Structures are given as structure tokens and as C-alpha cells.
C-alpha positions as MATLAB code, in Angstrom:
seq = 'MKIIPRKLISKIMIEVVSRQRRREMDCERWQVFGEKALTAIGKAGHDATIAFVSDRQIKILNKRFRRLSKPTDVLSFPAGDDKFTETSPPRLGDIAISVERAESQAAENGLNFEKEIAQLILHGLLHLCGYDHETDKGEMSRLELRLRGQMGMR';
ca = [
     -14.563   -4.694   -9.985;
     -12.189   -2.193  -11.660;
      -8.709   -3.139  -12.891;
      -6.108   -0.729  -14.143;
      -3.422   -2.723  -16.033;
      -0.001   -2.508  -15.210;
       1.909    0.055  -17.215;
       5.344    1.394  -17.237;
       5.824    4.876  -16.315;
       9.592    6.225  -15.624;
      10.406    2.228  -15.168;
       8.206    1.908  -12.176;
       4.983   -0.594  -12.505;
       2.037   -0.563  -10.120;
      -0.966   -2.270  -10.483;
      -3.947   -1.059   -8.542;
      -7.414   -3.111   -8.359;
     -10.561   -2.442   -6.525;
     -11.983   -5.646   -5.304;
     -14.860   -3.865   -2.806;
     -18.243   -1.965   -3.762;
     -18.437    0.365   -0.667;
     -16.778    3.212   -2.846;
     -15.674    4.019   -6.212;
     -11.802    4.189   -6.068;
     -10.158    6.127   -8.773;
      -7.356    3.331   -9.524;
      -5.424    5.497  -12.101;
      -5.043    8.235   -9.423;
      -3.577    5.594   -6.870;
      -1.556    3.987   -9.692;
       0.451    7.326  -10.126;
       0.500    8.074   -6.485;
       2.093    4.646   -5.946;
       4.614    5.288   -8.557;
       5.496    8.567   -7.032;
       5.705    6.972   -3.483;
       8.222    4.240   -4.814;
      10.377    6.915   -6.309;
      10.501    8.879   -2.864;
      11.508    5.787   -1.158;
      14.438    4.946   -3.764;
      12.691    1.981   -5.227;
      12.149    3.176   -8.682;
      12.437    0.108  -11.114;
      10.458   -2.137   -8.822;
       6.783   -3.333   -9.048;
       3.878   -3.718   -6.560;
       0.247   -4.341   -6.528;
      -2.476   -2.306   -4.467;
      -5.745   -3.810   -3.693;
      -8.536   -1.867   -2.673;
     -10.749   -4.710   -0.255;
     -13.646   -4.741    2.230;
     -13.336   -5.076    6.067;
     -14.549   -8.659    5.428;
     -11.886   -9.495    3.206;
      -8.928   -7.719    5.069;
     -10.400   -9.664    8.126;
     -10.103  -12.924    6.616;
      -6.569  -12.041    5.490;
      -5.632  -10.909    8.803;
      -6.808  -13.980   10.361;
      -4.921  -16.163    7.750;
      -1.576  -14.579    7.563;
      -1.457  -12.913   11.118;
      -3.883  -15.174   13.192;
      -5.793  -11.675   14.283;
      -9.493  -12.055   13.996;
     -10.197   -8.646   13.311;
     -10.089   -6.267   10.405;
      -7.039   -3.836   10.053;
      -6.271   -0.752    7.759;
      -3.453   -2.280    5.619;
      -1.664   -5.628    5.135;
       1.600   -6.121    3.086;
       3.019   -8.976    1.680;
       6.462   -8.966    0.535;
       7.372  -10.896   -2.497;
      10.387  -12.254   -0.649;
      13.484  -13.725   -2.363;
      12.689  -16.602   -4.776;
      15.980  -17.944   -5.868;
      14.256  -19.634   -8.820;
      12.386  -16.966  -10.404;
      13.660  -13.522  -11.484;
      11.441  -10.980  -12.229;
      11.859   -7.801  -14.329;
      11.428   -5.232  -13.063;
      11.948   -6.592   -9.404;
       8.774   -7.263   -7.595;
       8.107   -5.765   -4.141;
       4.840   -7.401   -3.346;
       1.344   -6.756   -2.518;
      -0.501   -4.249   -0.269;
      -4.273   -4.838    0.687;
      -6.192   -1.786    2.073;
      -9.596   -1.723    3.621;
     -11.705    1.050    2.294;
     -14.126    0.716    5.355;
     -11.108    1.109    7.810;
      -9.648    4.134    5.541;
     -12.975    6.004    5.846;
     -13.369    5.512    9.682;
      -9.858    6.343   10.431;
      -9.967    9.353    8.337;
     -13.050   10.665   10.249;
     -11.465    9.853   13.490;
      -8.224   11.776   12.721;
      -9.768   14.658   11.105;
      -8.398   13.948    7.705;
      -9.925   13.551    4.311;
     -10.368   10.000    2.735;
      -7.836   10.615   -0.138;
      -5.035   11.739    2.408;
      -5.751    8.450    4.597;
      -5.235    6.308    1.561;
      -2.326    8.025    0.427;
      -0.831    7.599    3.828;
      -1.903    3.754    3.881;
      -0.287    3.373    0.491;
       3.058    4.827    1.752;
       2.819    2.910    4.891;
       2.085   -0.458    2.985;
       5.091    0.211    0.659;
       7.529    0.847    3.352;
       6.644   -2.507    4.924;
       7.198   -4.118    1.331;
      10.673   -2.577    1.433;
      11.464   -4.497    4.679;
      10.592   -1.674    7.384;
       8.757   -2.867   10.450;
       7.562   -0.150   12.990;
       6.956   -2.705   15.657;
      10.740   -3.573   15.907;
      12.846   -0.929   14.224;
      12.989    1.581   17.318;
      11.074    4.217   15.164;
      13.097    3.868   12.309;
       9.902    3.433    9.932;
       7.893    6.043   11.578;
      10.826    8.645   11.039;
      11.243    7.831    7.471;
       7.252    7.745    6.796;
       7.040   11.443    8.309;
       9.810   12.326    6.204;
       8.515   11.207    2.975;
       5.182   12.555    3.759;
       6.678   15.980    3.933;
       8.613   15.335    0.909;
       5.672   14.334   -1.161;
       3.402   17.253    0.322;
       1.348   14.923    2.518;
       1.256   16.752    5.677;
];
């Protein structure tokens, strides 16, 4: 398991961990990308954790937290408002990304693996910021497409 410790870059803190063995992940690269994504979203000065996991691990999380007994590509766990604990910088939460789902979705959609991971990180961060594509009448999807263009992800 490779862990890149949190570090401060432009007042943004991202921790990236790989808790799967299927594929070697460049955690430092995704840490930098996550920091850029947070800046583009307008959440500079906030932190988050990104964990790359297996299908088995994400299926367990999906069942526990969403009552869906199947693997998914990305899950977001917002930190929420804790009136008793203040963190500095403000904490957005955690994201789990299935490397296996990312590989298969990239192949299905004709994308390379890195582009799929970038899209999943951006998508997960938007969820941590309170966006919900299932209830917002397309607001999150429109913002995500705009940010992809802004970040050169198209």
C-alpha cells in the first residue's frame, strides 16, 4: 500500500492512498490533480482524501452506506458539519474510487485510464461540495462539463 502524506500546496491539502493491488497508482500525480480540481471548483483552502480501492472493497462500502450490493465507480463521504470539532483547513471528506470499475469504464467509453480517473476524482469532489446529480436537475452535470473544459479534460 502506497501512501502519500498530506502536504500543503497553495493552501490546499489532498491525501491520496492506494488500498488495492490491481494496478500501480501514481498517488502524487493524483494529489496534484485533486488540488487543481479543488481550486477550479472554488474550494481552495479545503482538504479531502482520495482512496483507490478494489471492486470488492467498494462493493462493501456501497452495501454498507447505500444498501446497494454491487460495485460502483466512485463513492463520496462528505465530512459534514461537526459543531464540536473545527478543522483547519476545512475538511470536505473522503472519496473511494474503484480501480477495476475505472478500467472497465475507460474501455467502454473509449477513454484512457488516466482520463477516467481524473473524471472520477472531479465527480467525487463535486459530491463532497454538496452537488447531487440525482436531485439537482442537471446542475452538477453542467458544472462538471464546464470544469472539465476549464481543466483541459475534454
